[in-house]
N, C-alpha and C positions, 0 to 999 in steps of 0.2 A: 282250429281243431280243439276238441275237448281236452281238458287237463287230466292227466293220470294222477290218482291219489293213492295213498297207502292203505286207507281203510274207509269204510262207510261211516258217516256221522251217526251218533246215537240218535235213536228215534225220538226220544223225549216223551214217548207214550207212557201214560200212566193208566192204571186200571181204576174204574169207578168204585170198585169194591176191594176190600183188603182180603184177597183170596188166601194169602199166606196164613193169616190168623184164622180165617174161616175153615181152613183145611187142617187144623191142628189135632183133630180127632175128637174134640169136644162136641157134644150135641148142642146145637144152637137154634133158637127161634128168631126169625126175621119177620118184622111186621110191616105191612104196606103203609106208606105214609111216614114211617119212622126210619126204617132201614133201606127201603127201596121205593121207587115211585112208579115203576111199571106194574103190569098185572102180576099176580102171584105165579101163574104158570109161566110167564115170560122170564121172571126172575129165576125160577127153578131150572128152566132150560139154559139160561146163562151160566148158572152155577155148574150144571152138568158139563157144559162145553168147556168151561175153565178147568174143571177137574180132568177131563179127557186130555186136554193139552198138556197137563202136568203128569199124565199117566197115573192118575189116582182113581180109585173107586169111591164114589160118594153116594150115600143114601139121601134122598129128599122125600119129603111128605108135605103136601099142600093141604091146609085146613083153613078154609075161608080166606081171610086176608093174611094169614101167617104161612111161612114156609119154614119147615124144620130141615136142618142140614147136618149131616155128620160124615166126616171122612173116615173110611174104613181101612184103607191101605193102598198099596201100589197095585196097579193092574198087571196081570201076568201077560205073557205073549199071546196066549189064546184069546184073551178078552179084548185085544186091540183090533179085532176084525170089525 
């Protein structure tokens, strides 16, 4: 029979990008081939998804091979839909 344990082990999962620094409120430009290797639109979607998981509102702008990111603030209850 399976053993009963006190808690689940740590996942050991780490993020590919440093979202905590990325979401500090400063406007930042990320460049394809330097800061990310996927397409610019895919990187933008990943940033938005990470922000949503953290209940943050983030502005992104894609311009060629660059993606501009700025965290604006916490999401309110109405924007979580």
